[in-house]
MITOR-403908 format. One record per residue (C-alpha): x, y, z; chain. Coordinates in Angstrom, 1 decimal, padded with zeros to 4 digits. Layout:
# residues N
X,Y,Z,A
...
END
This chain:
# residues 245
020.0,-021.7,-025.8,A
019.2,-019.8,-022.6,A
022.8,-019.4,-021.6,A
023.8,-018.5,-025.2,A
021.3,-015.7,-025.2,A
022.6,-014.4,-021.9,A
026.2,-014.6,-023.0,A
025.5,-012.7,-026.1,A
024.2,-009.7,-024.1,A
027.0,-009.9,-021.5,A
029.8,-010.3,-024.0,A
028.4,-007.4,-026.2,A
028.3,-005.0,-023.2,A
031.1,-006.3,-020.9,A
033.5,-008.2,-023.1,A
036.4,-007.9,-020.6,A
034.5,-009.5,-017.7,A
034.9,-013.0,-016.3,A
031.9,-015.3,-016.6,A
030.9,-018.5,-014.8,A
028.0,-020.3,-016.5,A
026.5,-023.7,-015.5,A
026.8,-024.9,-019.1,A
029.9,-023.2,-020.4,A
032.0,-023.0,-017.3,A
034.5,-020.2,-016.9,A
035.3,-018.0,-019.8,A
036.9,-014.5,-020.1,A
039.6,-012.7,-018.3,A
040.4,-014.4,-014.9,A
042.1,-011.1,-013.7,A
038.9,-009.1,-014.2,A
037.3,-007.5,-011.1,A
033.9,-008.6,-012.3,A
032.5,-012.1,-012.2,A
029.1,-012.9,-013.8,A
027.3,-016.0,-012.6,A
024.7,-017.5,-014.9,A
022.1,-020.2,-014.3,A
020.3,-020.5,-017.6,A
017.7,-022.9,-016.1,A
017.3,-023.5,-012.4,A
014.8,-026.3,-011.7,A
015.4,-028.4,-014.8,A
013.2,-031.3,-013.8,A
010.3,-029.0,-013.1,A
010.8,-027.3,-016.5,A
010.8,-030.7,-018.2,A
007.5,-031.6,-016.6,A
005.9,-028.2,-017.0,A
005.8,-027.8,-013.2,A
005.8,-024.1,-012.2,A
008.9,-023.7,-010.1,A
011.9,-022.9,-012.3,A
013.8,-019.7,-013.2,A
016.6,-018.0,-015.1,A
019.2,-016.3,-012.9,A
022.0,-013.8,-013.6,A
024.2,-012.0,-011.1,A
027.5,-010.1,-011.1,A
030.2,-009.7,-008.4,A
032.7,-006.9,-008.2,A
035.8,-008.1,-006.4,A
033.7,-010.7,-004.7,A
031.1,-008.3,-003.6,A
027.5,-008.5,-004.9,A
026.7,-005.7,-007.4,A
023.5,-006.8,-009.1,A
021.2,-009.8,-009.5,A
018.1,-010.7,-011.4,A
015.9,-013.8,-011.3,A
013.0,-014.4,-013.7,A
010.6,-016.9,-012.1,A
008.1,-018.8,-014.3,A
004.8,-019.1,-012.4,A
001.3,-020.5,-013.2,A
001.5,-023.7,-015.2,A
000.3,-025.1,-018.5,A
-002.3,-022.9,-020.1,A
-001.6,-020.2,-017.4,A
002.1,-019.3,-017.7,A
003.3,-016.0,-016.4,A
006.6,-014.6,-015.0,A
007.7,-012.4,-012.2,A
011.1,-010.7,-012.1,A
013.2,-010.3,-008.9,A
016.1,-007.8,-008.9,A
018.5,-006.2,-006.5,A
021.4,-003.8,-006.9,A
024.1,-002.6,-004.4,A
022.5,000.1,-002.3,A
019.3,-000.1,-004.2,A
017.0,-002.5,-002.4,A
015.2,-005.7,-003.5,A
012.3,-005.7,-005.9,A
009.7,-008.0,-007.5,A
008.1,-006.7,-010.7,A
009.4,-003.2,-009.8,A
007.9,-003.2,-006.3,A
010.1,-003.2,-003.2,A
009.9,-006.4,-001.2,A
010.9,-007.4,002.4,A
011.3,-010.6,004.3,A
008.6,-011.7,006.7,A
008.6,-010.7,010.3,A
007.3,-014.1,011.6,A
009.2,-014.8,014.8,A
008.3,-018.4,015.7,A
009.1,-021.6,013.9,A
005.7,-022.9,014.8,A
004.0,-020.2,012.5,A
006.6,-020.5,009.7,A
006.5,-022.1,006.3,A
009.9,-023.4,005.4,A
011.6,-024.7,002.2,A
014.5,-027.0,001.5,A
016.1,-028.9,-001.3,A
017.8,-032.2,-002.1,A
020.6,-032.8,-004.5,A
021.0,-035.8,-006.8,A
023.6,-037.6,-004.7,A
022.0,-039.7,-001.9,A
025.0,-039.4,000.5,A
025.3,-038.5,004.2,A
024.3,-034.9,003.5,A
021.1,-036.0,001.8,A
020.3,-038.3,004.7,A
021.0,-035.6,007.2,A
018.6,-033.3,005.4,A
015.9,-035.9,005.3,A
016.0,-035.9,009.1,A
015.9,-032.1,009.2,A
012.9,-032.2,006.8,A
011.1,-034.6,009.2,A
012.1,-032.5,012.3,A
010.9,-029.2,010.9,A
007.7,-030.7,009.5,A
006.8,-031.7,013.0,A
007.3,-028.2,014.5,A
006.4,-025.8,011.7,A
003.4,-025.1,009.5,A
005.1,-027.2,006.8,A
008.2,-027.8,004.8,A
008.1,-027.5,001.0,A
010.6,-029.0,-001.5,A
009.9,-027.2,-004.8,A
013.2,-028.0,-006.7,A
014.6,-024.6,-007.7,A
017.1,-023.0,-005.3,A
016.9,-019.5,-006.8,A
013.1,-019.5,-006.7,A
013.2,-020.7,-003.1,A
015.5,-017.9,-002.0,A
013.4,-015.3,-003.8,A
010.4,-016.5,-001.9,A
012.2,-015.8,001.3,A
013.0,-012.3,000.1,A
009.3,-011.8,-001.0,A
008.2,-012.8,002.5,A
005.9,-015.7,001.5,A
008.2,-018.3,003.3,A
010.4,-017.8,006.3,A
013.5,-019.7,005.4,A
015.3,-022.0,003.0,A
018.3,-024.3,003.5,A
020.2,-026.8,001.4,A
023.5,-028.7,001.1,A
025.6,-029.3,-002.1,A
024.6,-026.2,-004.0,A
026.8,-024.7,-006.8,A
027.6,-021.0,-007.3,A
025.2,-020.7,-010.2,A
022.4,-022.2,-008.1,A
022.6,-019.1,-005.9,A
023.8,-016.5,-008.4,A
023.8,-013.8,-005.7,A
020.1,-014.5,-004.8,A
021.3,-015.0,-001.2,A
022.3,-011.4,-001.2,A
018.9,-010.4,-002.5,A
017.5,-012.0,000.7,A
019.9,-009.8,002.8,A
018.9,-006.7,000.9,A
015.3,-007.6,001.6,A
016.1,-007.7,005.4,A
016.9,-011.3,005.8,A
020.0,-013.2,007.0,A
022.3,-015.7,005.2,A
024.9,-018.0,006.7,A
026.3,-021.5,006.0,A
024.3,-024.3,007.6,A
026.9,-024.5,010.4,A
026.4,-020.8,011.2,A
029.6,-019.6,009.6,A
029.8,-016.6,007.3,A
028.6,-017.4,003.8,A
030.0,-016.6,000.4,A
028.7,-017.5,-003.1,A
031.4,-020.2,-003.4,A
030.2,-022.1,-000.3,A
028.4,-025.5,-000.4,A
025.7,-025.1,002.1,A
023.3,-022.2,002.8,A
020.7,-021.1,005.3,A
018.6,-018.1,004.3,A
015.9,-016.7,006.6,A
013.8,-013.7,007.4,A
016.5,-012.9,010.0,A
014.2,-013.0,013.0,A
014.2,-016.8,013.0,A
017.8,-017.4,012.0,A
019.3,-018.3,015.4,A
016.3,-020.5,016.2,A
016.8,-022.4,013.0,A
020.5,-022.8,013.5,A
019.9,-024.4,016.9,A
018.5,-027.4,015.0,A
020.5,-027.2,011.7,A
024.0,-026.4,012.9,A
024.6,-029.5,015.1,A
023.9,-032.1,012.5,A
025.9,-030.0,010.0,A
028.9,-029.9,012.3,A
028.6,-033.6,012.7,A
028.9,-034.0,009.0,A
032.0,-031.9,009.0,A
033.5,-034.0,011.8,A
032.9,-037.1,009.7,A
034.9,-035.6,006.8,A
032.2,-034.0,004.7,A
033.9,-031.1,002.9,A
032.2,-027.8,003.2,A
035.1,-025.7,002.1,A
034.4,-023.3,-000.8,A
033.4,-025.4,-003.8,A
034.9,-023.3,-006.5,A
036.6,-019.9,-007.1,A
038.0,-019.0,-010.5,A
041.8,-018.9,-010.4,A
043.2,-015.3,-010.1,A
039.8,-013.8,-009.5,A
040.1,-011.0,-007.0,A
037.8,-011.3,-004.0,A
037.6,-010.1,-000.4,A
037.1,-013.7,000.9,A
END
């Protein structure tokens, strides 16, 4: 129902654009310069339990470049629900409820609060991240696993956590939120340190100040996964869609 409501608005106003939705897949003109990415419910398990870490995310690319993104985060909890809306536009900055936001300036891992996530598949990437979770728990102020990628990245942009990383994400999981972090002054790469695009399968977002220090610990085990044959090539890109990648 959430995706249907979003599609109704997008199709009414941009009927000739290409759309990638978590539920409906790819629809529209594959030769369009525009690609909408829709996650109608990020943090499904949290939503089902009434746990306050889930969101609805919408973003649009123009020839592969971020143009605009919005995330509505549901906060509070039973008997105290509320929302806050994150948004960003090309050249326009990053905002939360209309107020400009910026990533934190914390410059040491020891004073940082970090966030990660785990997919449903308990494979080598999952095991590697368990080890990273343990390692960073030992050296930072703590590592949280909240269960909604878009929310986690928005929290980096808001400056209330210093970094977030995860393997095995899908394009709609990120829905250009990674770019919102960059607009807010942060840094985004793949977990091996390579340049990131929305179709990649691992992501490290940080306040920027800490990025190289985090990569010192995250990149080596990620490179080891790649050497073992774990595929980190772009997960998906619609056929014929024009990008600069």
